[in-house]
N, CA, C and O atoms as a Tinker XYZ file with bonds, in Angstrom:
   504  protein
     1  N      7.458000   25.949000  -10.192000    73     2
     2  CA     8.806000   25.457000   -9.981000    64     1     3
     3  C      8.704000   24.014000   -9.490000    63     2     4     5
     4  O      7.986000   23.732000   -8.530000    81     3
     5  N      9.406000   23.119000  -10.134000    73     3     6
     6  CA     9.377000   21.716000   -9.733000    64     5     7
     7  C     10.288000   21.488000   -8.531000    63     6     8     9
     8  O     11.099000   22.343000   -8.174000    81     7
     9  N     10.139000   20.333000   -7.923000    73     7    10
    10  CA    10.999000   19.981000   -6.800000    64     9    11
    11  C     12.462000   19.968000   -7.229000    63    10    12    13
    12  O     13.332000   20.427000   -6.489000    81    11
    13  N     12.733000   19.447000   -8.412000    73    11    14
    14  CA    14.118000   19.413000   -8.906000    64    13    15
    15  C     14.672000   20.822000   -9.074000    63    14    16    17
    16  O     15.830000   21.078000   -8.743000    81    15
    17  N     13.846000   21.746000   -9.592000    73    15    18
    18  CA    14.281000   23.143000   -9.738000    64    17    19
    19  C     14.582000   23.759000   -8.379000    63    18    20    21
    20  O     15.578000   24.462000   -8.214000    81    19
    21  N     13.718000   23.493000   -7.412000    73    19    22
    22  CA    13.912000   24.023000   -6.060000    64    21    23
    23  C     15.215000   23.507000   -5.470000    63    22    24    25
    24  O     15.984000   24.275000   -4.891000    81    23
    25  N     15.464000   22.223000   -5.612000    73    23    26
    26  CA    16.694000   21.627000   -5.074000    64    25    27
    27  C     17.917000   22.236000   -5.744000    63    26    28    29
    28  O     18.890000   22.568000   -5.067000    81    27
    29  N     17.884000   22.387000   -7.071000    73    27    30
    30  CA    19.022000   22.985000   -7.792000    64    29    31
    31  C     19.275000   24.421000   -7.340000    63    30    32    33
    32  O     20.422000   24.819000   -7.131000    81    31
    33  N     18.207000   25.193000   -7.190000    73    31    34
    34  CA    18.369000   26.579000   -6.765000    64    33    35
    35  C     18.941000   26.651000   -5.356000    63    34    36    37
    36  O     19.852000   27.438000   -5.100000    81    35
    37  N     18.426000   25.854000   -4.451000    73    35    38
    38  CA    18.913000   25.888000   -3.068000    64    37    39
    39  C     20.353000   25.402000   -2.972000    63    38    40    41
    40  O     21.124000   25.917000   -2.162000    81    39
    41  N     20.724000   24.424000   -3.783000    73    39    42
    42  CA    22.125000   23.993000   -3.819000    64    41    43
    43  C     23.017000   25.112000   -4.345000    63    42    44    45
    44  O     24.118000   25.321000   -3.835000    81    43
    45  N     22.548000   25.830000   -5.357000    73    43    46
    46  CA    23.321000   26.955000   -5.900000    64    45    47
    47  C     23.481000   28.057000   -4.853000    63    46    48    49
    48  O     24.553000   28.652000   -4.737000    81    47
    49  N     22.426000   28.330000   -4.095000    73    47    50
    50  CA    22.511000   29.329000   -3.021000    64    49    51
    51  C     23.550000   28.916000   -1.983000    63    50    52    53
    52  O     24.378000   29.728000   -1.571000    81    51
    53  N     23.504000   27.661000   -1.565000    73    51    54
    54  CA    24.459000   27.171000   -0.564000    64    53    55
    55  C     25.885000   27.192000   -1.099000    63    54    56    57
    56  O     26.813000   27.527000   -0.363000    81    55
    57  N     26.075000   26.842000   -2.367000    73    55    58
    58  CA    27.419000   26.881000   -2.957000    64    57    59
    59  C     27.983000   28.293000   -2.957000    63    58    60    61
    60  O     29.158000   28.491000   -2.647000    81    59
    61  N     27.157000   29.276000   -3.300000    73    59    62
    62  CA    27.627000   30.670000   -3.298000    64    61    63
    63  C     27.963000   31.133000   -1.885000    63    62    64    65
    64  O     28.941000   31.854000   -1.684000    81    63
    65  N     27.161000   30.725000   -0.908000    73    63    66
    66  CA    27.449000   31.113000    0.478000    64    65    67
    67  C     28.731000   30.444000    0.978000    63    66    68    69
    68  O     29.492000   31.051000    1.732000    81    67
    69  N     28.974000   29.197000    0.563000    73    67    70
    70  CA    30.223000   28.518000    0.939000    64    69    71
    71  C     31.432000   29.258000    0.375000    63    70    72    73
    72  O     32.434000   29.436000    1.067000    81    71
    73  N     31.339000   29.684000   -0.869000    73    71    74
    74  CA    32.460000   30.367000   -1.527000    64    73    75
    75  C     32.705000   31.757000   -0.952000    63    74    76    77
    76  O     33.834000   32.246000   -0.981000    81    75
    77  N     31.677000   32.390000   -0.437000    73    75    78
    78  CA    31.772000   33.797000   -0.037000    64    77    79
    79  C     32.593000   34.017000    1.229000    63    78    80    81
    80  O     33.305000   35.017000    1.319000    81    79
    81  N     32.519000   33.135000    2.193000    73    79    82
    82  CA    33.232000   33.289000    3.469000    64    81    83
    83  C     32.862000   34.579000    4.186000    63    82    84    85
    84  O     33.633000   35.074000    5.008000    81    83
    85  N     31.689000   35.128000    3.884000    73    83    86
    86  CA    31.182000   36.336000    4.541000    64    85    87
    87  C     29.676000   36.380000    4.314000    63    86    88    89
    88  O     29.178000   35.728000    3.396000    81    87
    89  N     28.944000   37.131000    5.125000    73    87    90
    90  CA    27.510000   37.277000    4.854000    64    89    91
    91  C     27.286000   37.952000    3.498000    63    90    92    93
    92  O     27.986000   38.902000    3.147000    81    91
    93  N     26.308000   37.455000    2.743000    73    91    94
    94  CA    26.025000   37.957000    1.399000    64    93    95
    95  C     24.574000   38.438000    1.363000    63    94    96    97
    96  O     23.681000   37.766000    1.879000    81    95
    97  N     24.342000   39.600000    0.755000    73    95    98
    98  CA    22.984000   40.147000    0.699000    64    97    99
    99  C     22.111000   39.336000   -0.256000    63    98   100   101
   100  O     22.605000   38.642000   -1.144000    81    99
   101  N     20.809000   39.443000   -0.048000    73    99   102
   102  CA    19.851000   38.754000   -0.910000    64   101   103
   103  C     20.022000   39.196000   -2.360000    63   102   104   105
   104  O     19.995000   38.368000   -3.270000    81   103
   105  N     20.198000   40.490000   -2.576000    73   103   106
   106  CA    20.364000   41.006000   -3.944000    64   105   107
   107  C     21.638000   40.471000   -4.592000    63   106   108   109
   108  O     21.636000   40.128000   -5.775000    81   107
   109  N     22.728000   40.396000   -3.823000    73   107   110
   110  CA    23.980000   39.851000   -4.368000    64   109   111
   111  C     23.797000   38.392000   -4.764000    63   110   112   113
   112  O     24.247000   37.974000   -5.831000    81   111
   113  N     23.132000   37.612000   -3.900000    73   111   114
   114  CA    22.899000   36.201000   -4.206000    64   113   115
   115  C     22.016000   36.045000   -5.442000    63   114   116   117
   116  O     22.278000   35.192000   -6.289000    81   115
   117  N     20.979000   36.860000   -5.547000    73   115   118
   118  CA    20.081000   36.774000   -6.708000    64   117   119
   119  C     20.849000   36.997000   -8.006000    63   118   120   121
   120  O     20.600000   36.319000   -9.003000    81   119
   121  N     21.776000   37.943000   -7.994000    73   119   122
   122  CA    22.562000   38.241000   -9.200000    64   121   123
   123  C     23.469000   37.078000   -9.596000    63   122   124   125
   124  O     23.853000   36.970000  -10.760000    81   123
   125  N     23.816000   36.218000   -8.658000    73   123   126
   126  CA    24.706000   35.087000   -8.924000    64   125   127
   127  C     23.967000   33.814000   -9.350000    63   126   128   129
   128  O     24.591000   32.848000   -9.790000    81   127
   129  N     22.655000   33.819000   -9.221000    73   127   130
   130  CA    21.874000   32.613000   -9.489000    64   129   131
   131  C     21.584000   32.432000  -10.976000    63   130   132   133
   132  O     21.479000   33.404000  -11.723000    81   131
   133  N     21.454000   31.159000  -11.398000    73   131   134
   134  CA    21.056000   30.906000  -12.786000    64   133   135
   135  C     19.638000   31.424000  -13.016000    63   134   136   137
   136  O     18.816000   31.447000  -12.101000    81   135
   137  N     19.372000   31.831000  -14.237000    73   135   138
   138  CA    18.043000   32.346000  -14.567000    64   137   139
   139  C     17.013000   31.224000  -14.474000    63   138   140   141
   140  O     17.347000   30.048000  -14.615000    81   139
   141  N     15.765000   31.598000  -14.236000    73   139   142
   142  CA    14.661000   30.641000  -14.169000    64   141   143
   143  C     14.122000   30.432000  -15.584000    63   142   144   145
   144  O     13.738000   31.397000  -16.244000    81   143
   145  N     14.089000   29.190000  -16.055000    73   143   146
   146  CA    13.621000   28.869000  -17.406000    64   145   147
   147  C     12.278000   28.155000  -17.295000    63   146   148   149
   148  O     12.105000   27.255000  -16.474000    81   147
   149  N     11.328000   28.572000  -18.136000    73   147   150
   150  CA    10.022000   27.912000  -18.127000    64   149   151
   151  C      9.267000   28.142000  -19.427000    63   150   152   153
   152  O      9.614000   29.010000  -20.227000    81   151
   153  N      8.239000   27.349000  -19.610000    73   151   154
   154  CA     7.330000   27.486000  -20.748000    64   153   155
   155  C      6.194000   28.388000  -20.299000    63   154   156   157
   156  O      5.705000   28.265000  -19.176000    81   155
   157  N      5.774000   29.295000  -21.174000    73   155   158
   158  CA     4.662000   30.185000  -20.863000    64   157   159
   159  C      3.714000   30.273000  -22.051000    63   158   160   161
   160  O      4.139000   30.170000  -23.202000    81   159
   161  N      2.441000   30.462000  -21.770000    73   159   162
   162  CA     1.433000   30.599000  -22.819000    64   161   163
   163  C      1.213000   32.054000  -23.218000    63   162   164   165
   164  O      0.240000   32.363000  -23.906000    81   163
   165  N      2.090000   32.940000  -22.803000    73   163   166
   166  CA     1.981000   34.346000  -23.192000    64   165   167
   167  C      2.200000   34.490000  -24.695000    63   166   168   169
   168  O      2.947000   33.722000  -25.302000    81   167
   169  N      1.549000   35.468000  -25.276000    73   167   170
   170  CA     1.612000   35.687000  -26.724000    64   169   171
   171  C      2.853000   36.485000  -27.114000    63   170   172   173
   172  O      3.543000   37.057000  -26.270000    81   171
   173  N      3.110000   36.505000  -28.411000    73   171   174
   174  CA     4.225000   37.297000  -28.941000    64   173   175
   175  C      4.055000   38.781000  -28.617000    63   174   176   177
   176  O      5.038000   39.493000  -28.412000    81   175
   177  N      2.806000   39.244000  -28.571000    73   175   178
   178  CA     2.559000   40.655000  -28.265000    64   177   179
   179  C      3.106000   41.016000  -26.884000    63   178   180   181
   180  O      3.558000   42.141000  -26.670000    81   179
   181  N      3.067000   40.079000  -25.961000    73   179   182
   182  CA     3.579000   40.336000  -24.616000    64   181   183
   183  C      5.076000   40.088000  -24.493000    63   182   184   185
   184  O      5.760000   40.762000  -23.723000    81   183
   185  N      5.585000   39.122000  -25.251000    73   183   186
   186  CA     6.984000   38.714000  -25.062000    64   185   187
   187  C      7.918000   39.159000  -26.179000    63   186   188   189
   188  O      8.828000   39.954000  -25.946000    81   187
   189  N      7.704000   38.661000  -27.366000    73   187   190
   190  CA     8.654000   38.894000  -28.464000    64   189   191
   191  C      8.772000   40.366000  -28.837000    63   190   192   193
   192  O      9.870000   40.850000  -29.113000    81   191
   193  N      7.655000   41.077000  -28.849000    73   191   194
   194  CA     7.674000   42.474000  -29.268000    64   193   195
   195  C      8.272000   43.397000  -28.211000    63   194   196   197
   196  O      8.641000   44.532000  -28.512000    81   195
   197  N      8.369000   42.909000  -26.966000    73   195   198
   198  CA     8.904000   43.739000  -25.886000    64   197   199
   199  C     10.178000   43.159000  -25.274000    63   198   200   201
   200  O     10.729000   43.732000  -24.334000    81   199
   201  N     10.645000   42.042000  -25.795000    73   199   202
   202  CA    11.780000   41.344000  -25.188000    64   201   203
   203  C     13.041000   42.192000  -25.135000    63   202   204   205
   204  O     13.777000   42.128000  -24.150000    81   203
   205  N     13.308000   42.972000  -26.152000    73   203   206
   206  CA    14.519000   43.781000  -26.175000    64   205   207
   207  C     14.547000   44.864000  -25.118000    63   206   208   209
   208  O     15.622000   45.315000  -24.724000    81   207
   209  N     13.382000   45.290000  -24.652000    73   207   210
   210  CA    13.313000   46.363000  -23.672000    64   209   211
   211  C     13.347000   45.900000  -22.235000    63   210   212   213
   212  O     13.385000   46.731000  -21.328000    81   211
   213  N     13.335000   44.592000  -21.995000    73   211   214
   214  CA    13.328000   44.078000  -20.625000    64   213   215
   215  C     14.569000   43.225000  -20.398000    63   214   216   217
   216  O     14.673000   42.123000  -20.936000    81   215
   217  N     15.500000   43.725000  -19.611000    73   215   218
   218  CA    16.756000   43.010000  -19.368000    64   217   219
   219  C     16.588000   41.821000  -18.431000    63   218   220   221
   220  O     17.521000   41.038000  -18.251000    81   219
   221  N     15.395000   41.676000  -17.825000    73   219   222
   222  CA    15.162000   40.601000  -16.871000    64   221   223
   223  C     14.446000   39.397000  -17.473000    63   222   224   225
   224  O     14.236000   38.395000  -16.789000    81   223
   225  N     14.070000   39.487000  -18.750000    73   223   226
   226  CA    13.371000   38.399000  -19.436000    64   225   227
   227  C     14.025000   38.190000  -20.791000    63   226   228   229
   228  O     14.311000   39.149000  -21.509000    81   227
   229  N     14.260000   36.929000  -21.136000    73   227   230
   230  CA    14.823000   36.605000  -22.448000    64   229   231
   231  C     14.009000   35.480000  -23.069000    63   230   232   233
   232  O     13.804000   34.439000  -22.445000    81   231
   233  N     13.548000   35.686000  -24.289000    73   231   234
   234  CA    12.798000   34.662000  -25.015000    64   233   235
   235  C     13.808000   33.699000  -25.631000    63   234   236   237
   236  O     14.641000   34.097000  -26.445000    81   235
   237  N     13.726000   32.437000  -25.237000    73   235   238
   238  CA    14.631000   31.420000  -25.771000    64   237   239
   239  C     14.044000   30.754000  -27.008000    63   238   240   241
   240  O     14.765000   30.458000  -27.961000    81   239
   241  N     12.717000   30.516000  -26.992000    73   239   242
   242  CA    12.029000   29.889000  -28.121000    64   241   243
   243  C     10.676000   30.556000  -28.303000    63   242   244   245
   244  O      9.951000   30.778000  -27.334000    81   243
   245  N     10.338000   30.875000  -29.542000    73   243   246
   246  CA     9.026000   31.443000  -29.874000    64   245   247
   247  C      8.255000   30.428000  -30.704000    63   246   248   249
   248  O      8.723000   29.982000  -31.752000    81   247
   249  N      7.067000   30.069000  -30.226000    73   247   250
   250  CA     6.207000   29.136000  -30.949000    64   249   251
   251  C      4.858000   29.782000  -31.257000    63   250   252   253
   252  O      3.854000   29.088000  -31.417000    81   251
   253  N      4.839000   31.098000  -31.338000    73   251   254
   254  CA     3.616000   31.836000  -31.654000    64   253   255
   255  C      2.686000   31.990000  -30.469000    63   254   256   257
   256  O      2.578000   33.070000  -29.888000    81   255
   257  N      2.011000   30.898000  -30.110000    73   255   258
   258  CA     1.053000   30.963000  -29.006000    64   257   259
   259  C      1.661000   30.567000  -27.663000    63   258   260   261
   260  O      1.014000   30.704000  -26.625000    81   259
   261  N      2.890000   30.082000  -27.676000    73   259   262
   262  CA     3.587000   29.775000  -26.422000    64   261   263
   263  C      5.081000   29.979000  -26.619000    63   262   264   265
   264  O      5.561000   30.017000  -27.752000    81   263
   265  N      5.811000   30.109000  -25.530000    73   263   266
   266  CA     7.231000   30.447000  -25.577000    64   265   267
   267  C      7.997000   29.733000  -24.472000    63   266   268   269
   268  O      7.424000   29.320000  -23.464000    81   267
   269  N      9.285000   29.598000  -24.678000    73   267   270
   270  CA    10.193000   29.205000  -23.604000    64   269   271
   271  C     10.990000   30.464000  -23.283000    63   270   272   273
   272  O     11.642000   31.042000  -24.152000    81   271
   273  N     10.927000   30.873000  -22.030000    73   271   274
   274  CA    11.582000   32.113000  -21.617000    64   273   275
   275  C     12.448000   31.853000  -20.393000    63   274   276   277
   276  O     12.274000   30.863000  -19.682000    81   275
   277  N     13.376000   32.759000  -20.170000    73   275   278
   278  CA    14.135000   32.708000  -18.923000    64   277   279
   279  C     14.022000   34.066000  -18.238000    63   278   280   281
   280  O     14.026000   35.118000  -18.877000    81   279
   281  N     13.921000   33.998000  -16.909000    73   279   282
   282  CA    13.775000   35.187000  -16.083000    64   281   283
   283  C     14.998000   35.330000  -15.192000    63   282   284   285
   284  O     15.475000   34.354000  -14.612000    81   283
   285  N     15.496000   36.546000  -15.089000    73   283   286
   286  CA    16.597000   36.828000  -14.167000    64   285   287
   287  C     16.087000   36.640000  -12.737000    63   286   288   289
   288  O     14.974000   37.053000  -12.411000    81   287
   289  N     16.895000   36.025000  -11.900000    73   287   290
   290  CA    16.532000   35.863000  -10.492000    64   289   291
   291  C     16.521000   37.221000   -9.798000    63   290   292   293
   292  O     17.350000   38.085000  -10.084000    81   291
   293  N     15.580000   37.394000   -8.892000    73   291   294
   294  CA    15.452000   38.620000   -8.118000    64   293   295
   295  C     15.439000   38.274000   -6.636000    63   294   296   297
   296  O     15.426000   37.101000   -6.263000    81   295
   297  N     15.443000   39.293000   -5.802000    73   295   298
   298  CA    15.360000   39.061000   -4.360000    64   297   299
   299  C     13.966000   38.580000   -3.973000    63   298   300   301
   300  O     13.824000   37.592000   -3.253000    81   299
   301  N     12.946000   39.273000   -4.448000    73   299   302
   302  CA    11.554000   38.981000   -4.107000    64   301   303
   303  C     10.770000   38.699000   -5.378000    63   302   304   305
   304  O     11.289000   38.842000   -6.486000    81   303
   305  N      9.523000   38.298000   -5.210000    73   303   306
   306  CA     8.625000   38.168000   -6.347000    64   305   307
   307  C      8.667000   36.817000   -7.026000    63   306   308   309
   308  O      9.133000   35.823000   -6.468000    81   307
   309  N      8.161000   36.813000   -8.259000    73   307   310
   310  CA     7.945000   35.584000   -9.015000    64   309   311
   311  C      9.201000   34.729000   -9.158000    63   310   312   313
   312  O      9.144000   33.515000   -8.963000    81   311
   313  N     10.315000   35.334000   -9.491000    73   311   314
   314  CA    11.553000   34.565000   -9.651000    64   313   315
   315  C     12.501000   34.817000   -8.477000    63   314   316   317
   316  O     13.715000   34.652000   -8.597000    81   315
   317  N     11.928000   35.217000   -7.349000    73   315   318
   318  CA    12.715000   35.597000   -6.181000    64   317   319
   319  C     13.332000   34.434000   -5.425000    63   318   320   321
   320  O     12.852000   33.302000   -5.482000    81   319
   321  N     14.409000   34.745000   -4.716000    73   319   322
   322  CA    15.122000   33.724000   -3.945000    64   321   323
   323  C     14.871000   33.845000   -2.443000    63   322   324   325
   324  O     15.241000   32.948000   -1.686000    81   323
   325  N     14.247000   34.940000   -1.999000    73   323   326
   326  CA    14.077000   35.181000   -0.566000    64   325   327
   327  C     13.330000   34.033000    0.117000    63   326   328   329
   328  O     13.730000   33.594000    1.195000    81   327
   329  N     12.259000   33.548000   -0.493000    73   327   330
   330  CA    11.487000   32.462000    0.125000    64   329   331
   331  C     12.318000   31.186000    0.264000    63   330   332   333
   332  O     12.122000   30.413000    1.201000    81   331
   333  N     13.239000   30.971000   -0.663000    73   331   334
   334  CA    14.108000   29.795000   -0.572000    64   333   335
   335  C     15.118000   29.966000    0.563000    63   334   336   337
   336  O     15.418000   29.017000    1.287000    81   335
   337  N     15.631000   31.175000    0.706000    73   335   338
   338  CA    16.547000   31.450000    1.812000    64   337   339
   339  C     15.832000   31.318000    3.155000    63   338   340   341
   340  O     16.410000   30.800000    4.110000    81   339
   341  N     14.589000   31.777000    3.241000    73   339   342
   342  CA    13.813000   31.648000    4.480000    64   341   343
   343  C     13.575000   30.175000    4.809000    63   342   344   345
   344  O     13.625000   29.786000    5.976000    81   343
   345  N     13.320000   29.362000    3.801000    73   343   346
   346  CA    13.137000   27.936000    4.032000    64   345   347
   347  C     14.421000   27.305000    4.564000    63   346   348   349
   348  O     14.384000   26.502000    5.495000    81   347
   349  N     15.558000   27.672000    3.968000    73   347   350
   350  CA    16.850000   27.169000    4.455000    64   349   351
   351  C     17.123000   27.663000    5.868000    63   350   352   353
   352  O     17.738000   26.957000    6.667000    81   351
   353  N     16.669000   28.868000    6.179000    73   351   354
   354  CA    16.825000   29.401000    7.535000    64   353   355
   355  C     15.979000   28.597000    8.527000    63   354   356   357
   356  O     16.443000   28.291000    9.626000    81   355
   357  N     14.758000   28.257000    8.155000    73   355   358
   358  CA    13.894000   27.461000    9.029000    64   357   359
   359  C     14.473000   26.076000    9.277000    63   358   360   361
   360  O     14.227000   25.472000   10.320000    81   359
   361  N     15.241000   25.577000    8.319000    73   359   362
   362  CA    15.910000   24.281000    8.478000    64   361   363
   363  C     17.234000   24.417000    9.230000    63   362   364   365
   364  O     17.933000   23.429000    9.452000    81   363
   365  N     17.570000   25.642000    9.617000    73   363   366
   366  CA    18.809000   25.975000   10.337000    64   365   367
   367  C     20.068000   25.666000    9.517000    63   366   368   369
   368  O     21.087000   25.237000   10.057000    81   367
   369  N     19.973000   25.893000    8.208000    73   367   370
   370  CA    21.114000   25.701000    7.319000    64   369   371
   371  C     21.805000   27.032000    7.058000    63   370   372   373
   372  O     23.027000   27.092000    6.923000    81   371
   373  N     21.006000   28.106000    6.989000    73   371   374
   374  CA    21.566000   29.448000    6.817000    64   373   375
   375  C     21.064000   30.355000    7.939000    63   374   376   377
   376  O     20.073000   30.059000    8.608000    81   375
   377  N     21.768000   31.456000    8.123000    73   375   378
   378  CA    21.418000   32.446000    9.145000    64   377   379
   379  C     21.234000   33.796000    8.468000    63   378   380   381
   380  O     21.998000   34.176000    7.580000    81   379
   381  N     20.201000   34.514000    8.906000    73   379   382
   382  CA    19.901000   35.845000    8.370000    64   381   383
   383  C     20.402000   36.893000    9.355000    63   382   384   385
   384  O     20.205000   36.763000   10.563000    81   383
   385  N     21.047000   37.925000    8.837000    73   383   386
   386  CA    21.450000   39.066000    9.656000    64   385   387
   387  C     21.007000   40.340000    8.952000    63   386   388   389
   388  O     20.970000   40.406000    7.723000    81   387
   389  N     20.675000   41.341000    9.738000    73   387   390
   390  CA    20.231000   42.621000    9.187000    64   389   391
   391  C     21.381000   43.606000    9.214000    63   390   392   393
   392  O     22.133000   43.668000   10.187000    81   391
   393  N     21.518000   44.372000    8.148000    73   391   394
   394  CA    22.543000   45.404000    8.033000    64   393   395
   395  C     21.865000   46.705000    7.640000    63   394   396   397
   396  O     20.788000   46.696000    7.045000    81   395
   397  N     22.491000   47.812000    7.970000    73   395   398
   398  CA    21.931000   49.132000    7.649000    64   397   399
   399  C     20.511000   49.255000    8.197000    63   398   400   401
   400  O     19.576000   49.593000    7.471000    81   399
   401  N     20.371000   48.975000    9.489000    73   399   402
   402  CA    19.031000   48.955000   10.081000    64   401   403
   403  C     18.320000   47.707000    9.616000    63   402   404   405
   404  O     18.802000   46.595000    9.831000    81   403
   405  N     17.183000   47.882000    8.985000    73   403   406
   406  CA    16.449000   46.736000    8.420000    64   405   407
   407  C     16.440000   46.793000    6.900000    63   406   408   409
   408  O     15.655000   46.096000    6.257000    81   407
   409  N     17.303000   47.615000    6.324000    73   407   410
   410  CA    17.276000   47.835000    4.881000    64   409   411
   411  C     17.919000   46.716000    4.078000    63   410   412   413
   412  O     17.555000   46.505000    2.922000    81   411
   413  N     18.867000   45.996000    4.666000    73   411   414
   414  CA    19.600000   44.993000    3.894000    64   413   415
   415  C     19.701000   43.704000    4.696000    63   414   416   417
   416  O     20.186000   43.701000    5.828000    81   415
   417  N     19.243000   42.618000    4.104000    73   415   418
   418  CA    19.319000   41.304000    4.736000    64   417   419
   419  C     20.489000   40.560000    4.121000    63   418   420   421
   420  O     20.612000   40.477000    2.899000    81   419
   421  N     21.352000   40.015000    4.980000    73   419   422
   422  CA    22.490000   39.218000    4.511000    64   421   423
   423  C     22.363000   37.808000    5.054000    63   422   424   425
   424  O     21.707000   37.574000    6.069000    81   423
   425  N     22.995000   36.879000    4.371000    73   423   426
   426  CA    22.875000   35.454000    4.687000    64   425   427
   427  C     24.252000   34.825000    4.819000    63   426   428   429
   428  O     25.193000   35.205000    4.123000    81   427
   429  N     24.356000   33.855000    5.727000    73   427   430
   430  CA    25.588000   33.079000    5.874000    64   429   431
   431  C     25.206000   31.658000    6.261000    63   430   432   433
   432  O     24.101000   31.407000    6.742000    81   431
   433  N     26.129000   30.740000    6.046000    73   431   434
   434  CA    25.890000   29.350000    6.419000    64   433   435
   435  C     25.953000   29.192000    7.924000    63   434   436   437
   436  O     26.729000   29.874000    8.595000    81   435
   437  N     25.135000   28.291000    8.457000    73   435   438
   438  CA    25.215000   27.907000    9.860000    64   437   439
   439  C     26.140000   26.702000    9.908000    63   438   440   441
   440  O     25.880000   25.691000    9.256000    81   439
   441  N     27.200000   26.801000   10.665000    73   439   442
   442  CA    28.163000   25.705000   10.752000    64   441   443
   443  C     28.242000   25.255000   12.200000    63   442   444   445
   444  O     28.592000   26.040000   13.081000    81   443
   445  N     27.914000   23.983000   12.448000    73   443   446
   446  CA    28.044000   23.455000   13.802000    64   445   447
   447  C     29.467000   22.950000   14.003000    63   446   448   449
   448  O     30.167000   22.648000   13.037000    81   447
   449  N     29.885000   22.862000   15.248000    73   447   450
   450  CA    31.261000   22.439000   15.542000    64   449   451
   451  C     31.513000   20.998000   15.134000    63   450   452   453
   452  O     32.652000   20.639000   14.835000    81   451
   453  N     30.485000   20.166000   15.112000    73   451   454
   454  CA    30.669000   18.748000   14.782000    64   453   455
   455  C     30.509000   18.455000   13.300000    63   454   456   457
   456  O     30.749000   17.327000   12.868000    81   455
   457  N     30.111000   19.445000   12.514000    73   455   458
   458  CA    29.800000   19.161000   11.113000    64   457   459
   459  C     30.988000   19.291000   10.177000    63   458   460   461
   460  O     30.863000   18.998000    8.988000    81   459
   461  N     32.134000   19.723000   10.680000    73   459   462
   462  CA    33.344000   19.871000    9.862000    64   461   463
   463  C     33.097000   20.754000    8.646000    63   462   464   465
   464  O     33.576000   20.472000    7.548000    81   463
   465  N     32.341000   21.823000    8.861000    73   463   466
   466  CA    32.132000   22.782000    7.791000    64   465   467
   467  C     30.905000   22.557000    6.936000    63   466   468   469
   468  O     30.635000   23.352000    6.036000    81   467
   469  N     30.145000   21.487000    7.190000    73   467   470
   470  CA    28.918000   21.259000    6.440000    64   469   471
   471  C     27.781000   22.030000    7.087000    63   470   472   473
   472  O     27.846000   22.315000    8.283000    81   471
   473  N     26.732000   22.378000    6.331000    73   471   474
   474  CA    25.564000   22.991000    6.956000    64   473   475
   475  C     25.035000   22.093000    8.062000    63   474   476   477
   476  O     25.235000   20.879000    8.018000    81   475
   477  N     24.367000   22.666000    9.048000    73   475   478
   478  CA    23.985000   21.972000   10.271000    64   477   479
   479  C     23.248000   20.660000   10.032000    63   478   480   481
   480  O     23.476000   19.703000   10.772000    81   479
   481  N     22.373000   20.572000    9.027000    73   479   482
   482  CA    21.606000   19.347000    8.833000    64   481   483
   483  C     22.365000   18.272000    8.064000    63   482   484   485
   484  O     21.841000   17.170000    7.900000    81   483
   485  N     23.582000   18.548000    7.583000    73   483   486
   486  CA    24.323000   17.572000    6.792000    64   485   487
   487  C     25.527000   16.995000    7.530000    63   486   488   489
   488  O     26.224000   16.134000    6.993000    81   487
   489  N     25.776000   17.448000    8.729000    73   487   490
   490  CA    26.975000   17.046000    9.437000    64   489   491
   491  C     27.014000   15.589000    9.832000    63   490   492   493
   492  O     28.101000   15.031000    9.987000    81   491
   493  N     25.852000   14.940000   10.005000    73   491   494
   494  CA    25.834000   13.559000   10.463000    64   493   495
   495  C     25.433000   12.584000    9.363000    63   494   496   497
   496  O     24.939000   11.495000    9.658000    81   495
   497  N     25.634000   12.952000    8.113000    73   495   498
   498  CA    25.262000   12.066000    6.999000    64   497   499
   499  C     26.389000   11.135000    6.580000    63   498   500   501
   500  O     26.247000   10.401000    5.602000    81   499
   501  N     27.470000   11.152000    7.278000    73   499   502
   502  CA    28.555000   10.222000    7.072000    64   501   503
   503  C     29.138000   10.207000    5.759000    63   502   504
   504  O     30.068000    9.441000    5.505000    81   503
């Protein structure tokens, strides 16, 4: 994932949290995120022949020995958003809360009183 991809994904996460006006679970946020698009050197035997059976992967371009594919965002794992949310939490932009014991993690924006509704690190950017 490039720096630009990371920035776009984190901006999308923050936009969804702004719109929600309530804590949102990691799984709910993952379902709202744009799919991850990348080039892969996987063969047709791995991708094209099995693409119809996997709802989380879509082949956009087939070039025989390489492909352009998109992956559905998930909570954890290769295309997961959890690590991005944890990074935003470490920057004090979002807050994590646990629901249903420790079974469900929800996220909300951290809003300081002086930021006029902006995430905590953006309130003094004028």
